[in-house]
Structure formats: C-alpha cells, structure tokens
TIRO-815341 format. One record per residue (C-alpha): x, y, z; residue number from 1; residue in three letters. Coordinates in steps of 0.5 Angstrom, whole numbers, plus 2048, in hexadecimal, padded with zeros to 3 digits. Layout:
# TIRO-815341
node east = X north = Y up = Z doza = NUM zagu = ala .
...
END
This chain:
# TIRO-815341
node east = 86B north = 7CC up = 854 doza = 1 zagu = met .
node east = 871 north = 7C9 up = 850 doza = 2 zagu = lys .
node east = 875 north = 7CE up = 853 doza = 3 zagu = phe .
node east = 874 north = 7CC up = 85A doza = 4 zagu = leu .
node east = 875 north = 7C5 up = 858 doza = 5 zagu = gln .
node east = 87C north = 7C6 up = 855 doza = 6 zagu = lys .
node east = 87E north = 7CA up = 85B doza = 7 zagu = lys .
node east = 87B north = 7C5 up = 860 doza = 8 zagu = leu .
node east = 87F north = 7C0 up = 85C doza = 9 zagu = glu .
node east = 885 north = 7C4 up = 85D doza = 10 zagu = glu .
node east = 884 north = 7C5 up = 864 doza = 11 zagu = arg .
node east = 884 north = 7CD up = 863 doza = 12 zagu = asn .
node east = 880 north = 7CE up = 869 doza = 13 zagu = ile .
node east = 882 north = 7D5 up = 86A doza = 14 zagu = leu .
node east = 882 north = 7D7 up = 863 doza = 15 zagu = glu .
node east = 87A north = 7D5 up = 863 doza = 16 zagu = val .
node east = 879 north = 7D8 up = 86A doza = 17 zagu = arg .
node east = 87C north = 7DF up = 867 doza = 18 zagu = asp .
node east = 878 north = 7DE up = 861 doza = 19 zagu = asp .
node east = 872 north = 7DD up = 865 doza = 20 zagu = ile .
node east = 873 north = 7E3 up = 86A doza = 21 zagu = gln .
node east = 874 north = 7E8 up = 864 doza = 22 zagu = val .
node east = 86D north = 7E5 up = 860 doza = 23 zagu = lys .
node east = 869 north = 7E5 up = 867 doza = 24 zagu = leu .
node east = 869 north = 7ED up = 867 doza = 25 zagu = glu .
node east = 866 north = 7EE up = 860 doza = 26 zagu = ser .
node east = 861 north = 7E7 up = 860 doza = 27 zagu = met .
node east = 85A north = 7E8 up = 85F doza = 28 zagu = asn .
node east = 854 north = 7E2 up = 860 doza = 29 zagu = val .
node east = 856 north = 7DE up = 85B doza = 30 zagu = val .
node east = 85D north = 7DE up = 85C doza = 31 zagu = gln .
node east = 85C north = 7DC up = 863 doza = 32 zagu = leu .
node east = 859 north = 7D6 up = 862 doza = 33 zagu = glu .
node east = 85E north = 7D4 up = 85D doza = 34 zagu = leu .
node east = 863 north = 7D5 up = 863 doza = 35 zagu = val .
node east = 85F north = 7D1 up = 867 doza = 36 zagu = leu .
node east = 860 north = 7CB up = 863 doza = 37 zagu = glu .
node east = 867 north = 7CD up = 862 doza = 38 zagu = ala .
node east = 868 north = 7CD up = 86A doza = 39 zagu = val .
node east = 865 north = 7C6 up = 86A doza = 40 zagu = glu .
node east = 86A north = 7C3 up = 865 doza = 41 zagu = leu .
node east = 870 north = 7C6 up = 869 doza = 42 zagu = ile .
node east = 86D north = 7C3 up = 86F doza = 43 zagu = gly .
node east = 86D north = 7BC up = 86B doza = 44 zagu = glu .
node east = 874 north = 7BD up = 868 doza = 45 zagu = ala .
node east = 876 north = 7BF up = 86F doza = 46 zagu = thr .
node east = 874 north = 7B8 up = 872 doza = 47 zagu = lys .
node east = 877 north = 7B5 up = 86C doza = 48 zagu = glu .
node east = 87E north = 7B8 up = 86D doza = 49 zagu = phe .
node east = 87E north = 7B7 up = 875 doza = 50 zagu = gly .
node east = 87D north = 7AF up = 873 doza = 51 zagu = lys .
node east = 883 north = 7B0 up = 86E doza = 52 zagu = gln .
node east = 887 north = 7B3 up = 873 doza = 53 zagu = asp .
node east = 886 north = 7AE up = 879 doza = 54 zagu = asp .
node east = 888 north = 7A9 up = 874 doza = 55 zagu = ser .
node east = 88E north = 7AC up = 872 doza = 56 zagu = gln .
node east = 890 north = 7AE up = 879 doza = 57 zagu = arg .
node east = 88F north = 7A7 up = 87B doza = 58 zagu = ser .
node east = 893 north = 7A4 up = 875 doza = 59 zagu = ala .
node east = 899 north = 7A9 up = 875 doza = 60 zagu = thr .
node east = 899 north = 7AA up = 87C doza = 61 zagu = thr .
node east = 89A north = 7B1 up = 87B doza = 62 zagu = leu .
node east = 899 north = 7B7 up = 880 doza = 63 zagu = val .
node east = 895 north = 7BC up = 87D doza = 64 zagu = gln .
node east = 895 north = 7C3 up = 87F doza = 65 zagu = asp .
node east = 88E north = 7C4 up = 882 doza = 66 zagu = pro .
node east = 88E north = 7CC up = 880 doza = 67 zagu = gln .
node east = 88B north = 7CB up = 879 doza = 68 zagu = pro .
node east = 886 north = 7C6 up = 87C doza = 69 zagu = glu .
node east = 883 north = 7CB up = 881 doza = 70 zagu = ser .
node east = 884 north = 7D1 up = 87C doza = 71 zagu = thr .
node east = 880 north = 7CD up = 877 doza = 72 zagu = phe .
node east = 87B north = 7CB up = 87C doza = 73 zagu = glu .
node east = 87A north = 7D3 up = 87E doza = 74 zagu = met .
node east = 879 north = 7D4 up = 877 doza = 75 zagu = asp .
node east = 874 north = 7D0 up = 876 doza = 76 zagu = ile .
node east = 871 north = 7D2 up = 87D doza = 77 zagu = leu .
node east = 871 north = 7D9 up = 87A doza = 78 zagu = asn .
node east = 86E north = 7D8 up = 873 doza = 79 zagu = ile .
node east = 868 north = 7D4 up = 877 doza = 80 zagu = thr .
node east = 867 north = 7DA up = 87C doza = 81 zagu = asn .
node east = 867 north = 7DF up = 876 doza = 82 zagu = glu .
node east = 862 north = 7DA up = 872 doza = 83 zagu = his .
node east = 85E north = 7DA up = 879 doza = 84 zagu = ala .
node east = 85E north = 7E1 up = 879 doza = 85 zagu = lys .
node east = 85C north = 7E2 up = 872 doza = 86 zagu = ala .
node east = 856 north = 7DD up = 872 doza = 87 zagu = gln .
node east = 854 north = 7E1 up = 878 doza = 88 zagu = glu .
node east = 853 north = 7E7 up = 874 doza = 89 zagu = glu .
node east = 850 north = 7E4 up = 86F doza = 90 zagu = ile .
node east = 84B north = 7E1 up = 873 doza = 91 zagu = arg .
node east = 849 north = 7E7 up = 877 doza = 92 zagu = lys .
node east = 849 north = 7EB up = 870 doza = 93 zagu = gln .
node east = 844 north = 7E5 up = 86D doza = 94 zagu = leu .
node east = 840 north = 7E6 up = 874 doza = 95 zagu = glu .
node east = 840 north = 7EE up = 873 doza = 96 zagu = asn .
node east = 83F north = 7EF up = 86C doza = 97 zagu = asp .
node east = 839 north = 7ED up = 868 doza = 98 zagu = asp .
node east = 839 north = 7E9 up = 861 doza = 99 zagu = leu .
node east = 839 north = 7EF up = 85D doza = 100 zagu = glu .
node east = 83F north = 7F2 up = 860 doza = 101 zagu = gly .
node east = 843 north = 7EC up = 860 doza = 102 zagu = leu .
node east = 842 north = 7EB up = 858 doza = 103 zagu = asp .
node east = 844 north = 7F3 up = 857 doza = 104 zagu = arg .
node east = 84B north = 7F1 up = 85C doza = 105 zagu = met .
node east = 84C north = 7EB up = 858 doza = 106 zagu = val .
node east = 84B north = 7EE up = 851 doza = 107 zagu = glu .
node east = 850 north = 7F4 up = 853 doza = 108 zagu = glu .
node east = 855 north = 7F0 up = 856 doza = 109 zagu = lys .
node east = 856 north = 7E9 up = 852 doza = 110 zagu = glu .
node east = 859 north = 7E8 up = 84C doza = 111 zagu = glu .
node east = 855 north = 7E5 up = 846 doza = 112 zagu = pro .
node east = 856 north = 7DE up = 846 doza = 113 zagu = leu .
node east = 855 north = 7DB up = 83F doza = 114 zagu = ser .
node east = 851 north = 7D5 up = 83D doza = 115 zagu = asn .
node east = 850 north = 7D3 up = 844 doza = 116 zagu = thr .
node east = 84A north = 7D3 up = 849 doza = 117 zagu = gln .
node east = 84A north = 7D3 up = 851 doza = 118 zagu = met .
node east = 845 north = 7CF up = 855 doza = 119 zagu = ser .
node east = 846 north = 7CF up = 85C doza = 120 zagu = phe .
node east = 845 north = 7C9 up = 860 doza = 121 zagu = ser .
node east = 843 north = 7C8 up = 868 doza = 122 zagu = ser .
node east = 84B north = 7C8 up = 86A doza = 123 zagu = asp .
node east = 84C north = 7CF up = 866 doza = 124 zagu = arg .
node east = 850 north = 7CB up = 861 doza = 125 zagu = arg .
node east = 850 north = 7CD up = 859 doza = 126 zagu = leu .
node east = 84E north = 7C9 up = 853 doza = 127 zagu = ser .
node east = 850 north = 7CB up = 84C doza = 128 zagu = phe .
node east = 84C north = 7CA up = 846 doza = 129 zagu = ser .
node east = 84D north = 7CC up = 83F doza = 130 zagu = ser .
node east = 846 north = 7CC up = 83C doza = 131 zagu = glu .
node east = 843 north = 7D2 up = 841 doza = 132 zagu = ser .
node east = 846 north = 7D8 up = 844 doza = 133 zagu = glu .
node east = 840 north = 7DA up = 849 doza = 134 zagu = glu .
node east = 840 north = 7D7 up = 851 doza = 135 zagu = pro .
node east = 83B north = 7D2 up = 852 doza = 136 zagu = glu .
node east = 83A north = 7D4 up = 85A doza = 137 zagu = glu .
node east = 834 north = 7D8 up = 858 doza = 138 zagu = ser .
node east = 831 north = 7D3 up = 854 doza = 139 zagu = glu .
node east = 832 north = 7CE up = 85A doza = 140 zagu = glu .
node east = 82F north = 7D3 up = 85F doza = 141 zagu = ser .
node east = 829 north = 7D4 up = 85A doza = 142 zagu = glu .
node east = 828 north = 7CD up = 85A doza = 143 zagu = glu .
node east = 828 north = 7CC up = 861 doza = 144 zagu = ser .
node east = 823 north = 7D2 up = 863 doza = 145 zagu = glu .
node east = 81F north = 7CF up = 85E doza = 146 zagu = glu .
node east = 81F north = 7C8 up = 861 doza = 147 zagu = ser .
node east = 81E north = 7CB up = 868 doza = 148 zagu = glu .
node east = 818 north = 7CE up = 866 doza = 149 zagu = asn .
node east = 815 north = 7CB up = 860 doza = 150 zagu = pro .
node east = 80E north = 7CD up = 861 doza = 151 zagu = glu .
node east = 810 north = 7D4 up = 862 doza = 152 zagu = thr .
node east = 814 north = 7D5 up = 85C doza = 153 zagu = tyr .
node east = 80F north = 7D2 up = 857 doza = 154 zagu = arg .
node east = 80A north = 7D7 up = 85A doza = 155 zagu = lys .
node east = 80E north = 7DD up = 85A doza = 156 zagu = phe .
node east = 810 north = 7DB up = 853 doza = 157 zagu = glu .
node east = 809 north = 7D9 up = 850 doza = 158 zagu = lys .
node east = 805 north = 7DE up = 854 doza = 159 zagu = glu .
node east = 807 north = 7E4 up = 84F doza = 160 zagu = pro .
node east = 807 north = 7E1 up = 849 doza = 161 zagu = tyr .
node east = 800 north = 7DE up = 84A doza = 162 zagu = thr .
node east = 7FD north = 7E5 up = 84D doza = 163 zagu = glu .
node east = 800 north = 7E9 up = 846 doza = 164 zagu = asn .
node east = 7FD north = 7E3 up = 842 doza = 165 zagu = arg .
node east = 7F6 north = 7E4 up = 845 doza = 166 zagu = his .
node east = 7F7 north = 7EC up = 844 doza = 167 zagu = arg .
node east = 7F9 north = 7EB up = 83D doza = 168 zagu = ala .
node east = 7F4 north = 7E6 up = 83B doza = 169 zagu = glu .
node east = 7EE north = 7EB up = 83F doza = 170 zagu = ser .
node east = 7F1 north = 7F1 up = 83B doza = 171 zagu = asn .
node east = 7F1 north = 7ED up = 834 doza = 172 zagu = phe .
node east = 7EA north = 7EB up = 835 doza = 173 zagu = gln .
node east = 7E8 north = 7F2 up = 837 doza = 174 zagu = glu .
node east = 7EB north = 7F5 up = 831 doza = 175 zagu = lys .
node east = 7E8 north = 7F0 up = 82D doza = 176 zagu = leu .
node east = 7E1 north = 7F1 up = 830 doza = 177 zagu = arg .
node east = 7E2 north = 7F9 up = 82F doza = 178 zagu = glu .
node east = 7E4 north = 7F7 up = 827 doza = 179 zagu = ile .
node east = 7DE north = 7F3 up = 826 doza = 180 zagu = gly .
node east = 7D9 north = 7F8 up = 829 doza = 181 zagu = glu .
node east = 7DC north = 7FE up = 825 doza = 182 zagu = lys .
node east = 7DC north = 7FA up = 81F doza = 183 zagu = gly .
node east = 7D4 north = 7F8 up = 820 doza = 184 zagu = glu .
node east = 7D3 north = 7FF up = 821 doza = 185 zagu = glu .
node east = 7D6 north = 801 up = 81B doza = 186 zagu = asn .
node east = 7D3 north = 7FC up = 817 doza = 187 zagu = ala .
node east = 7CC north = 7FE up = 81A doza = 188 zagu = arg .
node east = 7CD north = 805 up = 818 doza = 189 zagu = arg .
node east = 7CF north = 804 up = 811 doza = 190 zagu = ala .
node east = 7C9 north = 800 up = 810 doza = 191 zagu = arg .
node east = 7C5 north = 805 up = 813 doza = 192 zagu = glu .
node east = 7C8 north = 80A up = 80E doza = 193 zagu = glu .
node east = 7C8 north = 806 up = 808 doza = 194 zagu = arg .
node east = 7C0 north = 804 up = 809 doza = 195 zagu = glu .
node east = 7BF north = 80C up = 80B doza = 196 zagu = arg .
node east = 7C2 north = 80E up = 804 doza = 197 zagu = phe .
node east = 7BF north = 809 up = 800 doza = 198 zagu = glu .
node east = 7B8 north = 80B up = 802 doza = 199 zagu = ala .
node east = 7BA north = 812 up = 801 doza = 200 zagu = glu .
node east = 7BD north = 810 up = 7FA doza = 201 zagu = thr .
node east = 7B7 north = 80C up = 7F8 doza = 202 zagu = glu .
node east = 7B2 north = 812 up = 7FA doza = 203 zagu = asp .
node east = 7B6 north = 817 up = 7F6 doza = 204 zagu = leu .
node east = 7B6 north = 812 up = 7F0 doza = 205 zagu = arg .
node east = 7AF north = 812 up = 7F0 doza = 206 zagu = arg .
node east = 7AE north = 819 up = 7F1 doza = 207 zagu = lys .
node east = 7B3 north = 81A up = 7EB doza = 208 zagu = arg .
node east = 7AF north = 815 up = 7E7 doza = 209 zagu = gln .
node east = 7A9 north = 818 up = 7E7 doza = 210 zagu = ala .
node east = 7AC north = 81F up = 7E6 doza = 211 zagu = glu .
node east = 7B0 north = 81C up = 7E0 doza = 212 zagu = trp .
node east = 7A9 north = 819 up = 7DD doza = 213 zagu = glu .
node east = 7A6 north = 81F up = 7DD doza = 214 zagu = ala .
node east = 7AB north = 823 up = 7DA doza = 215 zagu = gly .
node east = 7AC north = 81E up = 7D5 doza = 216 zagu = thr .
node east = 7A5 north = 81E up = 7D3 doza = 217 zagu = ala .
node east = 7A5 north = 826 up = 7D3 doza = 218 zagu = ala .
node east = 7AB north = 826 up = 7CE doza = 219 zagu = leu .
node east = 7A8 north = 821 up = 7C9 doza = 220 zagu = ile .
node east = 7A2 north = 824 up = 7C9 doza = 221 zagu = glu .
node east = 7A5 north = 82B up = 7C8 doza = 222 zagu = cys .
node east = 7AA north = 828 up = 7C2 doza = 223 zagu = ile .
node east = 7A4 north = 824 up = 7BF doza = 224 zagu = arg .
node east = 7A0 north = 82B up = 7BF doza = 225 zagu = leu .
node east = 7A6 north = 82E up = 7BC doza = 226 zagu = lys .
node east = 7A5 north = 834 up = 7C1 doza = 227 zagu = trp .
node east = 7AB north = 839 up = 7C1 doza = 228 zagu = arg .
node east = 7B1 north = 837 up = 7C5 doza = 229 zagu = phe .
node east = 7B1 north = 83D up = 7C9 doza = 230 zagu = glu .
node east = 7AA north = 83C up = 7CC doza = 231 zagu = lys .
node east = 7AB north = 836 up = 7CF doza = 232 zagu = glu .
node east = 7B2 north = 837 up = 7D1 doza = 233 zagu = glu .
node east = 7B1 north = 836 up = 7D9 doza = 234 zagu = asp .
node east = 7AE north = 82F up = 7D8 doza = 235 zagu = ala .
node east = 7B4 north = 82D up = 7D4 doza = 236 zagu = leu .
node east = 7B8 north = 830 up = 7DA doza = 237 zagu = ala .
node east = 7B5 north = 82C up = 7DF doza = 238 zagu = ser .
node east = 7B5 north = 826 up = 7DB doza = 239 zagu = trp .
node east = 7BD north = 827 up = 7DA doza = 240 zagu = leu .
node east = 7BE north = 829 up = 7E2 doza = 241 zagu = lys .
node east = 7BB north = 822 up = 7E4 doza = 242 zagu = leu .
node east = 7C1 north = 81F up = 7E0 doza = 243 zagu = leu .
node east = 7C6 north = 823 up = 7E3 doza = 244 zagu = lys .
node east = 7C4 north = 822 up = 7EA doza = 245 zagu = asn .
node east = 7C4 north = 81A up = 7E9 doza = 246 zagu = ser .
node east = 7CB north = 81B up = 7E7 doza = 247 zagu = ile .
node east = 7CD north = 820 up = 7EC doza = 248 zagu = leu .
node east = 7CA north = 81B up = 7F2 doza = 249 zagu = thr .
node east = 7CF north = 816 up = 7F0 doza = 250 zagu = val .
node east = 7D5 north = 81B up = 7F0 doza = 251 zagu = lys .
node east = 7D3 north = 81D up = 7F7 doza = 252 zagu = arg .
node east = 7D2 north = 816 up = 7F9 doza = 253 zagu = glu .
node east = 7D9 north = 814 up = 7F6 doza = 254 zagu = phe .
node east = 7DD north = 81B up = 7F9 doza = 255 zagu = ser .
node east = 7DA north = 819 up = 800 doza = 256 zagu = arg .
node east = 7DD north = 812 up = 7FF doza = 257 zagu = leu .
node east = 7E3 north = 814 up = 7FD doza = 258 zagu = asp .
node east = 7E4 north = 819 up = 802 doza = 259 zagu = gln .
node east = 7E3 north = 813 up = 808 doza = 260 zagu = gln .
node east = 7E8 north = 80F up = 804 doza = 261 zagu = ile .
node east = 7ED north = 814 up = 805 doza = 262 zagu = gly .
node east = 7EC north = 815 up = 80C doza = 263 zagu = phe .
node east = 7ED north = 80D up = 80D doza = 264 zagu = gly .
node east = 7E6 north = 80C up = 810 doza = 265 zagu = asn .
node east = 7E4 north = 806 up = 80C doza = 266 zagu = phe .
node east = 7E7 north = 7FF up = 80C doza = 267 zagu = asp .
node east = 7E7 north = 7FA up = 806 doza = 268 zagu = gly .
node east = 7E0 north = 7F8 up = 807 doza = 269 zagu = ser .
node east = 7DD north = 7FE up = 809 doza = 270 zagu = asp .
node east = 7E0 north = 801 up = 802 doza = 271 zagu = ile .
node east = 7DD north = 7FB up = 7FE doza = 272 zagu = lys .
node east = 7D6 north = 7FD up = 801 doza = 273 zagu = glu .
node east = 7D6 north = 804 up = 800 doza = 274 zagu = lys .
node east = 7D8 north = 803 up = 7F9 doza = 275 zagu = leu .
node east = 7D2 north = 7FE up = 7F8 doza = 276 zagu = arg .
node east = 7CE north = 804 up = 7FA doza = 277 zagu = ala .
node east = 7D1 north = 809 up = 7F5 doza = 278 zagu = leu .
node east = 7D0 north = 804 up = 7F0 doza = 279 zagu = his .
node east = 7C9 north = 804 up = 7F1 doza = 280 zagu = asp .
node east = 7C9 north = 80B up = 7F1 doza = 281 zagu = ser .
node east = 7CD north = 80C up = 7EA doza = 282 zagu = val .
node east = 7C8 north = 806 up = 7E7 doza = 283 zagu = glu .
node east = 7C2 north = 80A up = 7E9 doza = 284 zagu = lys .
node east = 7C5 north = 810 up = 7E6 doza = 285 zagu = ser .
node east = 7C7 north = 80C up = 7E0 doza = 286 zagu = tyr .
node east = 7C0 north = 809 up = 7DF doza = 287 zagu = asp .
node east = 7BD north = 810 up = 7DF doza = 288 zagu = thr .
node east = 7C2 north = 813 up = 7DA doza = 289 zagu = val .
node east = 7C1 north = 80D up = 7D5 doza = 290 zagu = phe .
node east = 7B9 north = 80E up = 7D6 doza = 291 zagu = met .
node east = 7BA north = 816 up = 7D4 doza = 292 zagu = ala .
node east = 7BF north = 813 up = 7CE doza = 293 zagu = phe .
node east = 7B9 north = 80F up = 7CB doza = 294 zagu = glu .
node east = 7B4 north = 814 up = 7CB doza = 295 zagu = asn .
node east = 7B9 north = 819 up = 7C8 doza = 296 zagu = val .
node east = 7BA north = 814 up = 7C3 doza = 297 zagu = lys .
node east = 7B3 north = 813 up = 7C1 doza = 298 zagu = glu .
node east = 7B2 north = 81A up = 7C0 doza = 299 zagu = leu .
node east = 7B8 north = 81B up = 7BC doza = 300 zagu = cys .
node east = 7B5 north = 815 up = 7B7 doza = 301 zagu = ala .
node east = 7AE north = 819 up = 7B7 doza = 302 zagu = gln .
node east = 7B1 north = 820 up = 7B6 doza = 303 zagu = phe .
node east = 7B8 north = 81F up = 7B3 doza = 304 zagu = pro .
node east = 7B9 north = 827 up = 7B1 doza = 305 zagu = asp .
node east = 7B9 north = 828 up = 7B9 doza = 306 zagu = arg .
node east = 7C1 north = 82A up = 7B9 doza = 307 zagu = ile .
node east = 7C0 north = 82B up = 7C1 doza = 308 zagu = phe .
node east = 7BE north = 824 up = 7C2 doza = 309 zagu = leu .
node east = 7C4 north = 821 up = 7BE doza = 310 zagu = arg .
node east = 7C8 north = 825 up = 7C3 doza = 311 zagu = ile .
node east = 7C5 north = 823 up = 7C9 doza = 312 zagu = leu .
node east = 7C5 north = 81B up = 7C6 doza = 313 zagu = gln .
node east = 7CC north = 81C up = 7C6 doza = 314 zagu = lys .
node east = 7CD north = 81F up = 7CD doza = 315 zagu = asn .
node east = 7C9 north = 819 up = 7D0 doza = 316 zagu = leu .
node east = 7CD north = 814 up = 7CC doza = 317 zagu = val .
node east = 7D4 north = 817 up = 7CF doza = 318 zagu = asp .
node east = 7D1 north = 817 up = 7D6 doza = 319 zagu = val .
node east = 7CE north = 810 up = 7D6 doza = 320 zagu = leu .
node east = 7D5 north = 80D up = 7D3 doza = 321 zagu = asn .
node east = 7D8 north = 810 up = 7D9 doza = 322 zagu = lys .
node east = 7D3 north = 80D up = 7DE doza = 323 zagu = gln .
node east = 7D4 north = 807 up = 7DB doza = 324 zagu = cys .
node east = 7DC north = 807 up = 7DC doza = 325 zagu = gly .
node east = 7DB north = 809 up = 7E4 doza = 326 zagu = ile .
node east = 7D6 north = 803 up = 7E5 doza = 327 zagu = leu .
node east = 7DB north = 7FE up = 7E1 doza = 328 zagu = lys .
node east = 7E1 north = 801 up = 7E6 doza = 329 zagu = glu .
node east = 7DD north = 800 up = 7EC doza = 330 zagu = ile .
node east = 7DB north = 7F9 up = 7EA doza = 331 zagu = asp .
node east = 7E3 north = 7F7 up = 7E9 doza = 332 zagu = gly .
node east = 7E5 north = 7FA up = 7EF doza = 333 zagu = phe .
node east = 7E5 north = 7F3 up = 7F3 doza = 334 zagu = glu .
node east = 7E9 north = 7F0 up = 7EE doza = 335 zagu = ala .
node east = 7EE north = 7F6 up = 7ED doza = 336 zagu = asn .
node east = 7ED north = 7FB up = 7F3 doza = 337 zagu = pro .
node east = 7F0 north = 801 up = 7F0 doza = 338 zagu = ile .
node east = 7EB north = 807 up = 7F3 doza = 339 zagu = phe .
node east = 7EF north = 80C up = 7EF doza = 340 zagu = glu .
node east = 7EC north = 809 up = 7E8 doza = 341 zagu = arg .
node east = 7E5 north = 80A up = 7EB doza = 342 zagu = ile .
node east = 7E7 north = 811 up = 7ED doza = 343 zagu = arg .
node east = 7E9 north = 813 up = 7E6 doza = 344 zagu = glu .
node east = 7E3 north = 810 up = 7E3 doza = 345 zagu = ala .
node east = 7DF north = 815 up = 7E8 doza = 346 zagu = phe .
node east = 7E3 north = 81B up = 7E6 doza = 347 zagu = his .
node east = 7E2 north = 81A up = 7DF doza = 348 zagu = asn .
node east = 7DA north = 81A up = 7E0 doza = 349 zagu = leu .
node east = 7D7 north = 821 up = 7E1 doza = 350 zagu = asn .
node east = 7D0 north = 824 up = 7E2 doza = 351 zagu = pro .
node east = 7D2 north = 829 up = 7DD doza = 352 zagu = thr .
node east = 7D2 north = 824 up = 7D8 doza = 353 zagu = asp .
node east = 7CA north = 825 up = 7D8 doza = 354 zagu = ile .
node east = 7C9 north = 82B up = 7D4 doza = 355 zagu = pro .
node east = 7C5 north = 831 up = 7D6 doza = 356 zagu = thr .
node east = 7C0 north = 834 up = 7D1 doza = 357 zagu = thr .
node east = 7C4 north = 83A up = 7D0 doza = 358 zagu = trp .
node east = 7CA north = 836 up = 7CE doza = 359 zagu = lys .
node east = 7C5 north = 832 up = 7C9 doza = 360 zagu = leu .
node east = 7C3 north = 838 up = 7C6 doza = 361 zagu = lys .
node east = 7CA north = 83A up = 7C5 doza = 362 zagu = glu .
node east = 7CC north = 834 up = 7C2 doza = 363 zagu = asp .
node east = 7C6 north = 833 up = 7BE doza = 364 zagu = ser .
node east = 7C8 north = 83A up = 7BB doza = 365 zagu = leu .
node east = 7D0 north = 839 up = 7BA doza = 366 zagu = asn .
node east = 7D0 north = 831 up = 7B8 doza = 367 zagu = ser .
node east = 7D0 north = 82E up = 7B1 doza = 368 zagu = asn .
node east = 7CA north = 829 up = 7B1 doza = 369 zagu = phe .
node east = 7CE north = 824 up = 7AD doza = 370 zagu = glu .
node east = 7D2 north = 823 up = 7B3 doza = 371 zagu = asn .
node east = 7CC north = 820 up = 7B6 doza = 372 zagu = tyr .
node east = 7C9 north = 81C up = 7B1 doza = 373 zagu = cys .
node east = 7CC north = 815 up = 7B3 doza = 374 zagu = ser .
node east = 7C9 north = 812 up = 7B9 doza = 375 zagu = glu .
node east = 7CD north = 80F up = 7BF doza = 376 zagu = glu .
node east = 7CB north = 80A up = 7C3 doza = 377 zagu = glu .
node east = 7CE north = 80A up = 7CB doza = 378 zagu = pro .
node east = 7D1 north = 804 up = 7CE doza = 379 zagu = glu .
node east = 7CC north = 800 up = 7D1 doza = 380 zagu = val .
node east = 7CE north = 7FE up = 7D8 doza = 381 zagu = tyr .
node east = 7CC north = 7F6 up = 7DA doza = 382 zagu = val .
node east = 7CC north = 7F3 up = 7E0 doza = 383 zagu = thr .
node east = 7CB north = 7EB up = 7E1 doza = 384 zagu = val .
node east = 7C8 north = 7E9 up = 7E7 doza = 385 zagu = lys .
node east = 7C8 north = 7E2 up = 7EA doza = 386 zagu = ile .
node east = 7C2 north = 7DF up = 7EE doza = 387 zagu = glu .
node east = 7C2 north = 7D9 up = 7F1 doza = 388 zagu = glu .
node east = 7BC north = 7D4 up = 7EF doza = 389 zagu = ile .
node east = 7BA north = 7D0 up = 7F5 doza = 390 zagu = leu .
END
C-alpha cells in the first residue's frame, strides 16, 4: 500500500498500471481483495489529481495535451474491466465450489500471513487482527444458523447427550444389580457349605471322641494289668490312628483352602471366613492331642519304667507345639495378613509326627532311657473371649 501511495503521489500512473497488470495473472483470492482496495485508492487519487489539474490549468492558463489524460482514463478503464472480470470469476467459483474445495484452494495458493487474522465483512473487505489467524466467517454462519432455528439446534444438541446418558445409567444399574445378585448367591452358598462342614465335623468329632475314650480305657487297663505290649498292640494302634487322623483332617482342609486361594477364588472377606473355620478345626485337633498327652503323662507317673510311654509323651509335646503355632499365626493374620507364614506353619505339621506301634517298639529297643527322663510340657494355647454384659 505504501508503494501504491508513493507512485500515486509521483503521478506514475502508467507504472502502477503496468505493475498491476503483471500481478493480476498470478493473483489468488486474497490478493484480488487487496487489488480492490488499491483500485478504490486509485480512483480517489484520480479525482484529487483531476481537481489539481483544473486549478493549475485555470491559474497558469497553460494548454495541456489531452492525450495523457485520455491515456490515464483508458488505463483506469482497463484496470476496472479486468477487476470486474476477476470479480465475476471469483463469484462463479464461490457459487460452484463447496466450502471444503475453497479451503483447499486457499491453502494451496495463498502465502502464509504472519500475525494476522482475516475476517470478511458484508462488502468483502478485509480486516486484520494480531491475536488470531482463523477466519470469523464460519463462526458468524454458525451463530446465524443457531439464531434462525434455536429450538431445533438445542434439540439436536441435547437429544444425543440425554439418550446416551440414560443408556449409560441403565447399563450401570443393570451391572450393579447383577453384581449384587451374584454376591448374595456366593454368600448363600458359602454359608450353606460352612454349615454343612460344621455339622459333618461335629458328627465326626463325637464319633472319634467315643472311639478315643474306648481306646484310652483299653490302653490304661492293659498297662495296669501289665500285659505284654505285643498282646494289645492292635488296641494301641487304633488309639494312635485316631490322633493321626485328627492331624490329617486339618492338613487336608488347609490344602483345599490354599489351592482355592492360589486360583483366586476368594477375596479378603472370604479368606478371613475360611481361616476362622480352619482355626476351629485346628483347635479341636489340638484339644484331642492335648487330652491324649494328659493321659500318657498320667500313665508315665504310674509306670515310670515304660520307655515307650516316655517316647510317646515327647512326640505328643512336639505335635502340640506345632498346632499351637498354627493357631497363633491364624490369630495374627488380621493384623499381619501374610498367608505364607500360615502355609509354613502347616508345612511343619505332619501326621507322621504321631508314631506307629512298630515305630514305638523300634525306638524302645534302640533308645536310651536316660534321654527321656526329663518331662517336657507343651505350649498351652489360650484364647481370650470378650462377652458383652447386658
């Protein structure tokens, strides 16, 4: 623009015309808009120069050659015609091409403008802004569409959102209901399984208790009558087998629980519930072995020369200490939930810790009586129960 103003001030109209004609061939849409503004500026300058020429001619009374004036007018006419043709081509192109094609044409042809923003007004003039680089025409068109049909626009905007929200809420409620039903079903099955297991365990305990009492009475009677060991070996074997089965039961129950935890079938609350049931089984086995220990201890006091009683007493003490350790680990699981410690405690307990009759006979022949003279006491498991007093 400064270049055009300078040329016009110098009245180099011919040079301006030649420069514009050369550049018209390679102009794009944006540059043509600049030409429009330049032509208007030329027209205003022409009028001003015409007034100055009239005043000069009247003041100096000089006769000017009309040929330059007519040439200047022809140049202006040519520029105007070329501008009209270019404007007509742009109008046709805007009518035939869609918005996407026009965007591609502008992106391919126009050179990047730095720190400017183009906004088209109603008379197709350009305004520049240093804050943004995107045209404002699309925003104005969107605002006009929204203002023309506000109800349709709001309905189109809200309907998909409302529908998707209702669908998501219904899906969430359905999933929540399924999870609740599944949790209730699992809790019901776990409760039924626990009740069935406790009933079976109680029946088995009563049966073994009766067998235990009968075997204990037979063993005591044999020793009191000083019968030979070989003669009542079967009765003693049955009595020891009862102790071994009580240990084998808790080992199997723990193995089943350990396998289910490895498969990830339980969560935290289920594991605690299973451990409480396991604790009850171990405690019942502990009570059975402890009762056997007290009976053997009494027999050792009555018959101190029976070495097999001393050996059996020591084995029972070892079993009781291991069972007491298991019970303490289960009690401490809630404060220190490390299942590996419970697994290690059960690994140390074996049904073979209860000797068989032939093992007792072999140890009685090969052991020194002095090694079993000292009496050992097992670790006593004590539980504290807090009851609410009404």
